[in-house]
N, C-alpha and C positions, 0 to 999 in steps of 0.2 A: 504494500500499500504505500510506502515511500512519499509521505507528506500529504498525499491525497485523502480527502475525507470520504469516509464510507458511509453512503446512505442507503440503507435497505429498501428494497422494493416490496410491494405485497407479494411477490412471487419468491421472495428470499426463504431458503429453507432453514428450517428451525431445528434445533436440537432434538425435539420429540417429532413423532410422526403425525401429529395432530394438523389440520388443515387450518390456516390462519383465518380468522373471520375477517370482515371487511373493515377497512380503517375507520369508518364512522362508528361501527360496533366497538372496536377497541377504544376509540375516542370517548364513547359514552360511559364505558366501563371505567376507563381512567378518571373522569369526571366524578362519577358516583362514588369510587373508591377513595378519591382525594377528598372530597366533602365529608364522607364518612370518617375519615381519619380525623380530619379538622375538627368535626364535632366531637369526637371521642376525647381528643386531646384536650379541648376547652373544658368538656364536661368533667374530665378527671383532675384537672388542674387548678380550674378556677377556685372550688372551695377551699382549696389550701392556700391559694394566694389571698383569699379574704381572710383566713384565720391568720396568717403572716401578717397581715396589715393590721388586724385588731391587736396583736401582740405587739406590733412595733409602735403604734399611735395611741393606743388607750391605756393610760396609766393603770387601770385596774386589772389590766391583763400582764403587765410587766414582769412580775415574779412567778407566774405560773408555768408549768410545764405545757407541752404540746397537747395532751389528753385533757388536763384539767381547762386549759383554754377554750379547746372545743366543746367540752361540756358546757362551760359558761356561755359561749356564743349560741349553743343549742337553745339553753335555758332562756337567755334574754331576747333572742330575736328568732329563733326557730331556724327552719329551713331557709328562710329569707336571709339569715345573716350569712349562710354559706354561698346563696346564688345571687346575692345583690349584684346588680351591674354585668350579668353573664350574657346578656343579648348581644350586645355590640361586637365582644370577642368571639361568640359563637358564630355570628354571621360572618364576621371578618376572617377567621381563622378557616371556616368552612370553604368560603370562595377562595382565599389565598391558596389553600392545599390543593382544591380541585383544579385550578388553572395552572 
């Protein structure tokens, strides 16, 4: 290949014997799985970010461990304490990871 870029075509042989689907179908699958990854990433990490922020900024959380702080956040704010502000990063991350 000596410096030339290799661009696979739709007829390119793959390591397995399955026939490649159409480029449109592969694009749709890539968009869906990327968006799913972005959503999963945000849904799993955002509650921990909210807990970290509460521990850093709220004086009443300063000398608590992680589990005690999580219990206090749940008691005082419920699920809203962990999910507050999740919509913008959820949409943004899903879009960013899908494209």
